[in-house]
mmCIF entry with sequence, helices, sheets and N, C-alpha, C, O atoms, coordinates in Angstrom:
data_MODEL
# 
_entry.id   MODEL 
# 
_entity.id                         1 
_entity.type                       polymer 
_entity.pdbx_number_of_molecules   1 
# 
_entity_poly.entity_id                      1 
_entity_poly.type                           'polypeptide(L)' 
_entity_poly.nstd_linkage                   no 
_entity_poly.nstd_monomer                   no 
_entity_poly.pdbx_seq_one_letter_code       MLLEQHIEELRLELREAIDPVERREIEIELELARAELAVITAEQDGTIDAEPPF 
_entity_poly.pdbx_seq_one_letter_code_can   MLLEQHIEELRLELREAIDPVERREIEIELELARAELAVITAEQDGTIDAEPPF 
_entity_poly.pdbx_strand_id                 A 
# 
loop_
_entity_poly_seq.entity_id 
_entity_poly_seq.num 
_entity_poly_seq.mon_id 
_entity_poly_seq.hetero 
1 1  MET n 
1 2  LEU n 
1 3  LEU n 
1 4  GLU n 
1 5  GLN n 
1 6  HIS n 
1 7  ILE n 
1 8  GLU n 
1 9  GLU n 
1 10 LEU n 
1 11 ARG n 
1 12 LEU n 
1 13 GLU n 
1 14 LEU n 
1 15 ARG n 
1 16 GLU n 
1 17 ALA n 
1 18 ILE n 
1 19 ASP n 
1 20 PRO n 
1 21 VAL n 
1 22 GLU n 
1 23 ARG n 
1 24 ARG n 
1 25 GLU n 
1 26 ILE n 
1 27 GLU n 
1 28 ILE n 
1 29 GLU n 
1 30 LEU n 
1 31 GLU n 
1 32 LEU n 
1 33 ALA n 
1 34 ARG n 
1 35 ALA n 
1 36 GLU n 
1 37 LEU n 
1 38 ALA n 
1 39 VAL n 
1 40 ILE n 
1 41 THR n 
1 42 ALA n 
1 43 GLU n 
1 44 GLN n 
1 45 ASP n 
1 46 GLY n 
1 47 THR n 
1 48 ILE n 
1 49 ASP n 
1 50 ALA n 
1 51 GLU n 
1 52 PRO n 
1 53 PRO n 
1 54 PHE n 
# 
_struct_asym.id          A 
_struct_asym.entity_id   1 
# 
loop_
_struct_conf.conf_type_id 
_struct_conf.id 
_struct_conf.pdbx_PDB_helix_id 
_struct_conf.beg_label_comp_id 
_struct_conf.beg_label_asym_id 
_struct_conf.beg_label_seq_id 
_struct_conf.pdbx_beg_PDB_ins_code 
_struct_conf.end_label_comp_id 
_struct_conf.end_label_asym_id 
_struct_conf.end_label_seq_id 
_struct_conf.pdbx_end_PDB_ins_code 
_struct_conf.beg_auth_comp_id 
_struct_conf.beg_auth_asym_id 
_struct_conf.beg_auth_seq_id 
_struct_conf.end_auth_comp_id 
_struct_conf.end_auth_asym_id 
_struct_conf.end_auth_seq_id 
_struct_conf.pdbx_PDB_helix_class 
_struct_conf.details 
_struct_conf.pdbx_PDB_helix_length 
HELX_P HELX_P1 AA1 LEU A 3  ? GLU A 16 ? LEU A 3  GLU A 16 1 ? 14 
HELX_P HELX_P2 AA2 PRO A 20 ? ASP A 45 ? PRO A 20 ASP A 45 1 ? 26 
# 
_struct_conf_type.id          HELX_P 
_struct_conf_type.criteria    ? 
_struct_conf_type.reference   ? 
# 
loop_
_atom_site.group_PDB 
_atom_site.id 
_atom_site.type_symbol 
_atom_site.label_atom_id 
_atom_site.label_alt_id 
_atom_site.label_comp_id 
_atom_site.label_asym_id 
_atom_site.label_entity_id 
_atom_site.label_seq_id 
_atom_site.pdbx_PDB_ins_code 
_atom_site.Cartn_x 
_atom_site.Cartn_y 
_atom_site.Cartn_z 
_atom_site.occupancy 
_atom_site.B_iso_or_equiv 
_atom_site.pdbx_formal_charge 
_atom_site.auth_seq_id 
_atom_site.auth_comp_id 
_atom_site.auth_asym_id 
_atom_site.auth_atom_id 
_atom_site.pdbx_PDB_model_num 
ATOM 1   N N  . MET A 1 1  ? 0.846   -1.174 0.000  1.00 0.00 ? 1  MET A N  1 
ATOM 2   C CA . MET A 1 1  ? 0.000   0.000  0.000  1.00 0.00 ? 1  MET A CA 1 
ATOM 3   C C  . MET A 1 1  ? 0.892   1.238  0.000  1.00 0.00 ? 1  MET A C  1 
ATOM 4   O O  . MET A 1 1  ? 1.870   1.319  0.744  1.00 0.00 ? 1  MET A O  1 
ATOM 5   N N  . LEU A 1 2  ? 0.547   2.166  -0.819 1.00 0.00 ? 2  LEU A N  1 
ATOM 6   C CA . LEU A 1 2  ? 1.311   3.401  -0.859 1.00 0.00 ? 2  LEU A CA 1 
ATOM 7   C C  . LEU A 1 2  ? 1.084   4.203  0.415  1.00 0.00 ? 2  LEU A C  1 
ATOM 8   O O  . LEU A 1 2  ? -0.001  4.181  0.994  1.00 0.00 ? 2  LEU A O  1 
ATOM 9   N N  . LEU A 1 3  ? 2.101   4.894  0.829  1.00 0.00 ? 3  LEU A N  1 
ATOM 10  C CA . LEU A 1 3  ? 2.028   5.685  2.055  1.00 0.00 ? 3  LEU A CA 1 
ATOM 11  C C  . LEU A 1 3  ? 0.929   6.742  1.970  1.00 0.00 ? 3  LEU A C  1 
ATOM 12  O O  . LEU A 1 3  ? 0.225   6.992  2.949  1.00 0.00 ? 3  LEU A O  1 
ATOM 13  N N  . GLU A 1 4  ? 0.789   7.352  0.817  1.00 0.00 ? 4  GLU A N  1 
ATOM 14  C CA . GLU A 1 4  ? -0.251  8.367  0.647  1.00 0.00 ? 4  GLU A CA 1 
ATOM 15  C C  . GLU A 1 4  ? -1.646  7.761  0.829  1.00 0.00 ? 4  GLU A C  1 
ATOM 16  O O  . GLU A 1 4  ? -2.527  8.392  1.411  1.00 0.00 ? 4  GLU A O  1 
ATOM 17  N N  . GLN A 1 5  ? -1.841  6.545  0.332  1.00 0.00 ? 5  GLN A N  1 
ATOM 18  C CA . GLN A 1 5  ? -3.125  5.863  0.500  1.00 0.00 ? 5  GLN A CA 1 
ATOM 19  C C  . GLN A 1 5  ? -3.375  5.543  1.968  1.00 0.00 ? 5  GLN A C  1 
ATOM 20  O O  . GLN A 1 5  ? -4.490  5.691  2.468  1.00 0.00 ? 5  GLN A O  1 
ATOM 21  N N  . HIS A 1 6  ? -2.341  5.112  2.637  1.00 0.00 ? 6  HIS A N  1 
ATOM 22  C CA . HIS A 1 6  ? -2.452  4.790  4.056  1.00 0.00 ? 6  HIS A CA 1 
ATOM 23  C C  . HIS A 1 6  ? -2.851  6.042  4.854  1.00 0.00 ? 6  HIS A C  1 
ATOM 24  O O  . HIS A 1 6  ? -3.703  5.970  5.740  1.00 0.00 ? 6  HIS A O  1 
ATOM 25  N N  . ILE A 1 7  ? -2.242  7.167  4.541  1.00 0.00 ? 7  ILE A N  1 
ATOM 26  C CA . ILE A 1 7  ? -2.571  8.426  5.212  1.00 0.00 ? 7  ILE A CA 1 
ATOM 27  C C  . ILE A 1 7  ? -4.027  8.788  4.961  1.00 0.00 ? 7  ILE A C  1 
ATOM 28  O O  . ILE A 1 7  ? -4.732  9.190  5.887  1.00 0.00 ? 7  ILE A O  1 
ATOM 29  N N  . GLU A 1 8  ? -4.478  8.653  3.740  1.00 0.00 ? 8  GLU A N  1 
ATOM 30  C CA . GLU A 1 8  ? -5.866  8.975  3.417  1.00 0.00 ? 8  GLU A CA 1 
ATOM 31  C C  . GLU A 1 8  ? -6.833  8.053  4.170  1.00 0.00 ? 8  GLU A C  1 
ATOM 32  O O  . GLU A 1 8  ? -7.859  8.507  4.675  1.00 0.00 ? 8  GLU A O  1 
ATOM 33  N N  . GLU A 1 9  ? -6.506  6.769  4.244  1.00 0.00 ? 9  GLU A N  1 
ATOM 34  C CA . GLU A 1 9  ? -7.354  5.836  4.983  1.00 0.00 ? 9  GLU A CA 1 
ATOM 35  C C  . GLU A 1 9  ? -7.399  6.179  6.467  1.00 0.00 ? 9  GLU A C  1 
ATOM 36  O O  . GLU A 1 9  ? -8.451  6.083  7.098  1.00 0.00 ? 9  GLU A O  1 
ATOM 37  N N  . LEU A 1 10 ? -6.261  6.579  7.021  1.00 0.00 ? 10 LEU A N  1 
ATOM 38  C CA . LEU A 1 10 ? -6.234  6.982  8.423  1.00 0.00 ? 10 LEU A CA 1 
ATOM 39  C C  . LEU A 1 10 ? -7.078  8.229  8.658  1.00 0.00 ? 10 LEU A C  1 
ATOM 40  O O  . LEU A 1 10 ? -7.775  8.334  9.666  1.00 0.00 ? 10 LEU A O  1 
ATOM 41  N N  . ARG A 1 11 ? -7.012  9.158  7.736  1.00 0.00 ? 11 ARG A N  1 
ATOM 42  C CA . ARG A 1 11 ? -7.830  10.372 7.860  1.00 0.00 ? 11 ARG A CA 1 
ATOM 43  C C  . ARG A 1 11 ? -9.318  10.018 7.868  1.00 0.00 ? 11 ARG A C  1 
ATOM 44  O O  . ARG A 1 11 ? -10.089 10.584 8.643  1.00 0.00 ? 11 ARG A O  1 
ATOM 45  N N  . LEU A 1 12 ? -9.715  9.091  7.012  1.00 0.00 ? 12 LEU A N  1 
ATOM 46  C CA . LEU A 1 12 ? -11.107 8.661  6.967  1.00 0.00 ? 12 LEU A CA 1 
ATOM 47  C C  . LEU A 1 12 ? -11.505 7.938  8.253  1.00 0.00 ? 12 LEU A C  1 
ATOM 48  O O  . LEU A 1 12 ? -12.591 8.161  8.788  1.00 0.00 ? 12 LEU A O  1 
ATOM 49  N N  . GLU A 1 13 ? -10.624 7.075  8.740  1.00 0.00 ? 13 GLU A N  1 
ATOM 50  C CA . GLU A 1 13 ? -10.896 6.376  9.991  1.00 0.00 ? 13 GLU A CA 1 
ATOM 51  C C  . GLU A 1 13 ? -11.046 7.364  11.145 1.00 0.00 ? 13 GLU A C  1 
ATOM 52  O O  . GLU A 1 13 ? -11.929 7.215  11.989 1.00 0.00 ? 13 GLU A O  1 
ATOM 53  N N  . LEU A 1 14 ? -10.188 8.360  11.173 1.00 0.00 ? 14 LEU A N  1 
ATOM 54  C CA . LEU A 1 14 ? -10.230 9.357  12.241 1.00 0.00 ? 14 LEU A CA 1 
ATOM 55  C C  . LEU A 1 14 ? -11.540 10.116 12.221 1.00 0.00 ? 14 LEU A C  1 
ATOM 56  O O  . LEU A 1 14 ? -12.107 10.420 13.270 1.00 0.00 ? 14 LEU A O  1 
ATOM 57  N N  . ARG A 1 15 ? -12.012 10.418 11.046 1.00 0.00 ? 15 ARG A N  1 
ATOM 58  C CA . ARG A 1 15 ? -13.273 11.141 10.898 1.00 0.00 ? 15 ARG A CA 1 
ATOM 59  C C  . ARG A 1 15 ? -14.441 10.337 11.476 1.00 0.00 ? 15 ARG A C  1 
ATOM 60  O O  . ARG A 1 15 ? -15.390 10.914 12.006 1.00 0.00 ? 15 ARG A O  1 
ATOM 61  N N  . GLU A 1 16 ? -14.373 9.006  11.375 1.00 0.00 ? 16 GLU A N  1 
ATOM 62  C CA . GLU A 1 16 ? -15.462 8.143  11.822 1.00 0.00 ? 16 GLU A CA 1 
ATOM 63  C C  . GLU A 1 16 ? -15.312 7.652  13.263 1.00 0.00 ? 16 GLU A C  1 
ATOM 64  O O  . GLU A 1 16 ? -16.271 7.155  13.854 1.00 0.00 ? 16 GLU A O  1 
ATOM 65  N N  . ALA A 1 17 ? -14.123 7.789  13.821 1.00 0.00 ? 17 ALA A N  1 
ATOM 66  C CA . ALA A 1 17 ? -13.861 7.250  15.158 1.00 0.00 ? 17 ALA A CA 1 
ATOM 67  C C  . ALA A 1 17 ? -14.586 8.070  16.223 1.00 0.00 ? 17 ALA A C  1 
ATOM 68  O O  . ALA A 1 17 ? -14.570 9.300  16.205 1.00 0.00 ? 17 ALA A O  1 
ATOM 69  N N  . ILE A 1 18 ? -15.217 7.360  17.143 1.00 0.00 ? 18 ILE A N  1 
ATOM 70  C CA . ILE A 1 18 ? -15.955 8.005  18.229 1.00 0.00 ? 18 ILE A CA 1 
ATOM 71  C C  . ILE A 1 18 ? -15.217 7.838  19.555 1.00 0.00 ? 18 ILE A C  1 
ATOM 72  O O  . ILE A 1 18 ? -15.124 8.778  20.344 1.00 0.00 ? 18 ILE A O  1 
ATOM 73  N N  . ASP A 1 19 ? -14.699 6.647  19.793 1.00 0.00 ? 19 ASP A N  1 
ATOM 74  C CA . ASP A 1 19 ? -14.015 6.340  21.048 1.00 0.00 ? 19 ASP A CA 1 
ATOM 75  C C  . ASP A 1 19 ? -12.742 7.174  21.182 1.00 0.00 ? 19 ASP A C  1 
ATOM 76  O O  . ASP A 1 19 ? -11.924 7.174  20.263 1.00 0.00 ? 19 ASP A O  1 
ATOM 77  N N  . PRO A 1 20 ? -12.547 7.879  22.290 1.00 0.00 ? 20 PRO A N  1 
ATOM 78  C CA . PRO A 1 20 ? -11.366 8.731  22.465 1.00 0.00 ? 20 PRO A CA 1 
ATOM 79  C C  . PRO A 1 20 ? -10.043 7.970  22.384 1.00 0.00 ? 20 PRO A C  1 
ATOM 80  O O  . PRO A 1 20 ? -9.065  8.484  21.842 1.00 0.00 ? 20 PRO A O  1 
ATOM 81  N N  . VAL A 1 21 ? -10.009 6.756  22.915 1.00 0.00 ? 21 VAL A N  1 
ATOM 82  C CA . VAL A 1 21 ? -8.777  5.969  22.866 1.00 0.00 ? 21 VAL A CA 1 
ATOM 83  C C  . VAL A 1 21 ? -8.459  5.590  21.419 1.00 0.00 ? 21 VAL A C  1 
ATOM 84  O O  . VAL A 1 21 ? -7.310  5.682  20.987 1.00 0.00 ? 21 VAL A O  1 
ATOM 85  N N  . GLU A 1 22 ? -9.469  5.167  20.682 1.00 0.00 ? 22 GLU A N  1 
ATOM 86  C CA . GLU A 1 22 ? -9.272  4.812  19.276 1.00 0.00 ? 22 GLU A CA 1 
ATOM 87  C C  . GLU A 1 22 ? -8.842  6.042  18.474 1.00 0.00 ? 22 GLU A C  1 
ATOM 88  O O  . GLU A 1 22 ? -7.951  5.960  17.629 1.00 0.00 ? 22 GLU A O  1 
ATOM 89  N N  . ARG A 1 23 ? -9.480  7.176  18.744 1.00 0.00 ? 23 ARG A N  1 
ATOM 90  C CA . ARG A 1 23 ? -9.116  8.407  18.037 1.00 0.00 ? 23 ARG A CA 1 
ATOM 91  C C  . ARG A 1 23 ? -7.647  8.756  18.264 1.00 0.00 ? 23 ARG A C  1 
ATOM 92  O O  . ARG A 1 23 ? -6.940  9.126  17.327 1.00 0.00 ? 23 ARG A O  1 
ATOM 93  N N  . ARG A 1 24 ? -7.189  8.636  19.518 1.00 0.00 ? 24 ARG A N  1 
ATOM 94  C CA . ARG A 1 24 ? -5.796  8.976  19.832 1.00 0.00 ? 24 ARG A CA 1 
ATOM 95  C C  . ARG A 1 24 ? -4.835  8.020  19.137 1.00 0.00 ? 24 ARG A C  1 
ATOM 96  O O  . ARG A 1 24 ? -3.791  8.445  18.642 1.00 0.00 ? 24 ARG A O  1 
ATOM 97  N N  . GLU A 1 25 ? -5.175  6.733  19.095 1.00 0.00 ? 25 GLU A N  1 
ATOM 98  C CA . GLU A 1 25 ? -4.321  5.763  18.405 1.00 0.00 ? 25 GLU A CA 1 
ATOM 99  C C  . GLU A 1 25 ? -4.212  6.089  16.920 1.00 0.00 ? 25 GLU A C  1 
ATOM 100 O O  . GLU A 1 25 ? -3.129  6.016  16.339 1.00 0.00 ? 25 GLU A O  1 
ATOM 101 N N  . ILE A 1 26 ? -5.323  6.442  16.318 1.00 0.00 ? 26 ILE A N  1 
ATOM 102 C CA . ILE A 1 26 ? -5.330  6.789  14.898 1.00 0.00 ? 26 ILE A CA 1 
ATOM 103 C C  . ILE A 1 26 ? -4.546  8.073  14.669 1.00 0.00 ? 26 ILE A C  1 
ATOM 104 O O  . ILE A 1 26 ? -3.795  8.177  13.699 1.00 0.00 ? 26 ILE A O  1 
ATOM 105 N N  . GLU A 1 27 ? -4.713  9.056  15.557 1.00 0.00 ? 27 GLU A N  1 
ATOM 106 C CA . GLU A 1 27 ? -3.976  10.314 15.437 1.00 0.00 ? 27 GLU A CA 1 
ATOM 107 C C  . GLU A 1 27 ? -2.469  10.083 15.490 1.00 0.00 ? 27 GLU A C  1 
ATOM 108 O O  . GLU A 1 27 ? -1.712  10.685 14.727 1.00 0.00 ? 27 GLU A O  1 
ATOM 109 N N  . ILE A 1 28 ? -2.042  9.210  16.394 1.00 0.00 ? 28 ILE A N  1 
ATOM 110 C CA . ILE A 1 28 ? -0.613  8.902  16.513 1.00 0.00 ? 28 ILE A CA 1 
ATOM 111 C C  . ILE A 1 28 ? -0.108  8.218  15.248 1.00 0.00 ? 28 ILE A C  1 
ATOM 112 O O  . ILE A 1 28 ? 0.938   8.587  14.715 1.00 0.00 ? 28 ILE A O  1 
ATOM 113 N N  . GLU A 1 29 ? -0.848  7.224  14.768 1.00 0.00 ? 29 GLU A N  1 
ATOM 114 C CA . GLU A 1 29 ? -0.445  6.522  13.548 1.00 0.00 ? 29 GLU A CA 1 
ATOM 115 C C  . GLU A 1 29 ? -0.407  7.474  12.352 1.00 0.00 ? 29 GLU A C  1 
ATOM 116 O O  . GLU A 1 29 ? 0.483   7.382  11.507 1.00 0.00 ? 29 GLU A O  1 
ATOM 117 N N  . LEU A 1 30 ? -1.373  8.381  12.286 1.00 0.00 ? 30 LEU A N  1 
ATOM 118 C CA . LEU A 1 30 ? -1.417  9.364  11.205 1.00 0.00 ? 30 LEU A CA 1 
ATOM 119 C C  . LEU A 1 30 ? -0.225  10.308 11.290 1.00 0.00 ? 30 LEU A C  1 
ATOM 120 O O  . LEU A 1 30 ? 0.391   10.628 10.273 1.00 0.00 ? 30 LEU A O  1 
ATOM 121 N N  . GLU A 1 31 ? 0.099   10.750 12.486 1.00 0.00 ? 31 GLU A N  1 
ATOM 122 C CA . GLU A 1 31 ? 1.246   11.642 12.668 1.00 0.00 ? 31 GLU A CA 1 
ATOM 123 C C  . GLU A 1 31 ? 2.545   10.959 12.242 1.00 0.00 ? 31 GLU A C  1 
ATOM 124 O O  . GLU A 1 31 ? 3.390   11.576 11.593 1.00 0.00 ? 31 GLU A O  1 
ATOM 125 N N  . LEU A 1 32 ? 2.704   9.692  12.605 1.00 0.00 ? 32 LEU A N  1 
ATOM 126 C CA . LEU A 1 32 ? 3.908   8.946  12.214 1.00 0.00 ? 32 LEU A CA 1 
ATOM 127 C C  . LEU A 1 32 ? 3.979   8.759  10.698 1.00 0.00 ? 32 LEU A C  1 
ATOM 128 O O  . LEU A 1 32 ? 5.051   8.890  10.107 1.00 0.00 ? 32 LEU A O  1 
ATOM 129 N N  . ALA A 1 33 ? 2.857   8.457  10.075 1.00 0.00 ? 33 ALA A N  1 
ATOM 130 C CA . ALA A 1 33 ? 2.832   8.269  8.622  1.00 0.00 ? 33 ALA A CA 1 
ATOM 131 C C  . ALA A 1 33 ? 3.165   9.573  7.907  1.00 0.00 ? 33 ALA A C  1 
ATOM 132 O O  . ALA A 1 33 ? 3.898   9.569  6.918  1.00 0.00 ? 33 ALA A O  1 
ATOM 133 N N  . ARG A 1 34 ? 2.634   10.681 8.398  1.00 0.00 ? 34 ARG A N  1 
ATOM 134 C CA . ARG A 1 34 ? 2.936   11.985 7.792  1.00 0.00 ? 34 ARG A CA 1 
ATOM 135 C C  . ARG A 1 34 ? 4.411   12.330 7.955  1.00 0.00 ? 34 ARG A C  1 
ATOM 136 O O  . ARG A 1 34 ? 5.025   12.882 7.042  1.00 0.00 ? 34 ARG A O  1 
ATOM 137 N N  . ALA A 1 35 ? 4.983   12.006 9.113  1.00 0.00 ? 35 ALA A N  1 
ATOM 138 C CA . ALA A 1 35 ? 6.403   12.263 9.339  1.00 0.00 ? 35 ALA A CA 1 
ATOM 139 C C  . ALA A 1 35 ? 7.259   11.415 8.408  1.00 0.00 ? 35 ALA A C  1 
ATOM 140 O O  . ALA A 1 35 ? 8.245   11.897 7.851  1.00 0.00 ? 35 ALA A O  1 
ATOM 141 N N  . GLU A 1 36 ? 6.885   10.168 8.243  1.00 0.00 ? 36 GLU A N  1 
ATOM 142 C CA . GLU A 1 36 ? 7.615   9.277  7.334  1.00 0.00 ? 36 GLU A CA 1 
ATOM 143 C C  . GLU A 1 36 ? 7.565   9.812  5.908  1.00 0.00 ? 36 GLU A C  1 
ATOM 144 O O  . GLU A 1 36 ? 8.572   9.803  5.199  1.00 0.00 ? 36 GLU A O  1 
ATOM 145 N N  . LEU A 1 37 ? 6.394   10.276 5.493  1.00 0.00 ? 37 LEU A N  1 
ATOM 146 C CA . LEU A 1 37 ? 6.257   10.841 4.157  1.00 0.00 ? 37 LEU A CA 1 
ATOM 147 C C  . LEU A 1 37 ? 7.120   12.095 4.002  1.00 0.00 ? 37 LEU A C  1 
ATOM 148 O O  . LEU A 1 37 ? 7.732   12.305 2.955  1.00 0.00 ? 37 LEU A O  1 
ATOM 149 N N  . ALA A 1 38 ? 7.166   12.917 5.035  1.00 0.00 ? 38 ALA A N  1 
ATOM 150 C CA . ALA A 1 38 ? 7.990   14.134 4.991  1.00 0.00 ? 38 ALA A CA 1 
ATOM 151 C C  . ALA A 1 38 ? 9.470   13.792 4.845  1.00 0.00 ? 38 ALA A C  1 
ATOM 152 O O  . ALA A 1 38 ? 10.191  14.460 4.103  1.00 0.00 ? 38 ALA A O  1 
ATOM 153 N N  . VAL A 1 39 ? 9.924   12.761 5.546  1.00 0.00 ? 39 VAL A N  1 
ATOM 154 C CA . VAL A 1 39 ? 11.328  12.340 5.444  1.00 0.00 ? 39 VAL A CA 1 
ATOM 155 C C  . VAL A 1 39 ? 11.617  11.809 4.046  1.00 0.00 ? 39 VAL A C  1 
ATOM 156 O O  . VAL A 1 39 ? 12.635  12.157 3.448  1.00 0.00 ? 39 VAL A O  1 
ATOM 157 N N  . ILE A 1 40 ? 10.742  10.980 3.531  1.00 0.00 ? 40 ILE A N  1 
ATOM 158 C CA . ILE A 1 40 ? 10.935  10.428 2.188  1.00 0.00 ? 40 ILE A CA 1 
ATOM 159 C C  . ILE A 1 40 ? 10.992  11.553 1.158  1.00 0.00 ? 40 ILE A C  1 
ATOM 160 O O  . ILE A 1 40 ? 11.847  11.548 0.273  1.00 0.00 ? 40 ILE A O  1 
ATOM 161 N N  . THR A 1 41 ? 10.090  12.503 1.275  1.00 0.00 ? 41 THR A N  1 
ATOM 162 C CA . THR A 1 41 ? 10.055  13.636 0.344  1.00 0.00 ? 41 THR A CA 1 
ATOM 163 C C  . THR A 1 41 ? 11.339  14.455 0.449  1.00 0.00 ? 41 THR A C  1 
ATOM 164 O O  . THR A 1 41 ? 11.908  14.848 -0.569 1.00 0.00 ? 41 THR A O  1 
ATOM 165 N N  . ALA A 1 42 ? 11.795  14.712 1.667  1.00 0.00 ? 42 ALA A N  1 
ATOM 166 C CA . ALA A 1 42 ? 13.022  15.486 1.862  1.00 0.00 ? 42 ALA A CA 1 
ATOM 167 C C  . ALA A 1 42 ? 14.238  14.756 1.300  1.00 0.00 ? 42 ALA A C  1 
ATOM 168 O O  . ALA A 1 42 ? 15.135  15.380 0.733  1.00 0.00 ? 42 ALA A O  1 
ATOM 169 N N  . GLU A 1 43 ? 14.267  13.436 1.458  1.00 0.00 ? 43 GLU A N  1 
ATOM 170 C CA . GLU A 1 43 ? 15.371  12.654 0.895  1.00 0.00 ? 43 GLU A CA 1 
ATOM 171 C C  . GLU A 1 43 ? 15.367  12.741 -0.626 1.00 0.00 ? 43 GLU A C  1 
ATOM 172 O O  . GLU A 1 43 ? 16.422  12.877 -1.246 1.00 0.00 ? 43 GLU A O  1 
ATOM 173 N N  . GLN A 1 44 ? 14.201  12.665 -1.219 1.00 0.00 ? 44 GLN A N  1 
ATOM 174 C CA . GLN A 1 44 ? 14.099  12.716 -2.674 1.00 0.00 ? 44 GLN A CA 1 
ATOM 175 C C  . GLN A 1 44 ? 14.474  14.098 -3.197 1.00 0.00 ? 44 GLN A C  1 
ATOM 176 O O  . GLN A 1 44 ? 15.077  14.218 -4.264 1.00 0.00 ? 44 GLN A O  1 
ATOM 177 N N  . ASP A 1 45 ? 14.120  15.133 -2.454 1.00 0.00 ? 45 ASP A N  1 
ATOM 178 C CA . ASP A 1 45 ? 14.431  16.504 -2.864 1.00 0.00 ? 45 ASP A CA 1 
ATOM 179 C C  . ASP A 1 45 ? 15.890  16.854 -2.614 1.00 0.00 ? 45 ASP A C  1 
ATOM 180 O O  . ASP A 1 45 ? 16.388  17.855 -3.130 1.00 0.00 ? 45 ASP A O  1 
ATOM 181 N N  . GLY A 1 46 ? 16.577  16.032 -1.824 1.00 0.00 ? 46 GLY A N  1 
ATOM 182 C CA . GLY A 1 46 ? 17.961  16.327 -1.475 1.00 0.00 ? 46 GLY A CA 1 
ATOM 183 C C  . GLY A 1 46 ? 18.064  17.302 -0.321 1.00 0.00 ? 46 GLY A C  1 
ATOM 184 O O  . GLY A 1 46 ? 19.149  17.806 -0.031 1.00 0.00 ? 46 GLY A O  1 
ATOM 185 N N  . THR A 1 47 ? 16.956  17.574 0.341  1.00 0.00 ? 47 THR A N  1 
ATOM 186 C CA . THR A 1 47 ? 16.946  18.504 1.462  1.00 0.00 ? 47 THR A CA 1 
ATOM 187 C C  . THR A 1 47 ? 17.695  17.929 2.655  1.00 0.00 ? 47 THR A C  1 
ATOM 188 O O  . THR A 1 47 ? 18.368  18.660 3.381  1.00 0.00 ? 47 THR A O  1 
ATOM 189 N N  . ILE A 1 48 ? 17.577  16.603 2.861  1.00 0.00 ? 48 ILE A N  1 
ATOM 190 C CA . ILE A 1 48 ? 18.294  15.951 3.942  1.00 0.00 ? 48 ILE A CA 1 
ATOM 191 C C  . ILE A 1 48 ? 19.064  14.769 3.373  1.00 0.00 ? 48 ILE A C  1 
ATOM 192 O O  . ILE A 1 48 ? 18.748  14.253 2.301  1.00 0.00 ? 48 ILE A O  1 
ATOM 193 N N  . ASP A 1 49 ? 20.085  14.353 4.121  1.00 0.00 ? 49 ASP A N  1 
ATOM 194 C CA . ASP A 1 49 ? 20.872  13.203 3.737  1.00 0.00 ? 49 ASP A CA 1 
ATOM 195 C C  . ASP A 1 49 ? 20.515  12.056 4.661  1.00 0.00 ? 49 ASP A C  1 
ATOM 196 O O  . ASP A 1 49 ? 20.576  12.207 5.881  1.00 0.00 ? 49 ASP A O  1 
ATOM 197 N N  . ALA A 1 50 ? 20.154  10.938 4.119  1.00 0.00 ? 50 ALA A N  1 
ATOM 198 C CA . ALA A 1 50 ? 19.709  9.801  4.917  1.00 0.00 ? 50 ALA A CA 1 
ATOM 199 C C  . ALA A 1 50 ? 20.857  9.008  5.528  1.00 0.00 ? 50 ALA A C  1 
ATOM 200 O O  . ALA A 1 50 ? 20.626  8.135  6.365  1.00 0.00 ? 50 ALA A O  1 
ATOM 201 N N  . GLU A 1 51 ? 22.069  9.295  5.129  1.00 0.00 ? 51 GLU A N  1 
ATOM 202 C CA . GLU A 1 51 ? 23.232  8.574  5.647  1.00 0.00 ? 51 GLU A CA 1 
ATOM 203 C C  . GLU A 1 51 ? 23.561  9.063  7.054  1.00 0.00 ? 51 GLU A C  1 
ATOM 204 O O  . GLU A 1 51 ? 23.423  10.250 7.351  1.00 0.00 ? 51 GLU A O  1 
ATOM 205 N N  . PRO A 1 52 ? 23.999  8.143  7.922  1.00 0.00 ? 52 PRO A N  1 
ATOM 206 C CA . PRO A 1 52 ? 24.415  8.565  9.269  1.00 0.00 ? 52 PRO A CA 1 
ATOM 207 C C  . PRO A 1 52 ? 25.660  9.456  9.175  1.00 0.00 ? 52 PRO A C  1 
ATOM 208 O O  . PRO A 1 52 ? 26.437  9.331  8.228  1.00 0.00 ? 52 PRO A O  1 
ATOM 209 N N  . PRO A 1 53 ? 25.852  10.339 10.134 1.00 0.00 ? 53 PRO A N  1 
ATOM 210 C CA . PRO A 1 53 ? 26.963  11.307 10.050 1.00 0.00 ? 53 PRO A CA 1 
ATOM 211 C C  . PRO A 1 53 ? 28.336  10.723 10.301 1.00 0.00 ? 53 PRO A C  1 
ATOM 212 O O  . PRO A 1 53 ? 29.329  11.437 10.166 1.00 0.00 ? 53 PRO A O  1 
ATOM 213 N N  . PHE A 1 54 ? 28.435  9.453  10.660 1.00 0.00 ? 54 PHE A N  1 
ATOM 214 C CA . PHE A 1 54 ? 29.750  8.874  10.959 1.00 0.00 ? 54 PHE A CA 1 
ATOM 215 C C  . PHE A 1 54 ? 30.201  7.926  9.893  1.00 0.00 ? 54 PHE A C  1 
ATOM 216 O O  . PHE A 1 54 ? 31.287  7.355  9.995  1.00 0.00 ? 54 PHE A O  1 
# 
């Protein structure tokens, strides 16, 4: 599954979630997926270097 699709599915799940615990779990997963996408995008743009500094 593409990361963008996963993010969209999480957004839809969050919209439908009623239980506060479930909502928080989805919010955390969504935040992590968005962060992962941001890192991938930055690596592709050359904004950051994925290699360790040592």
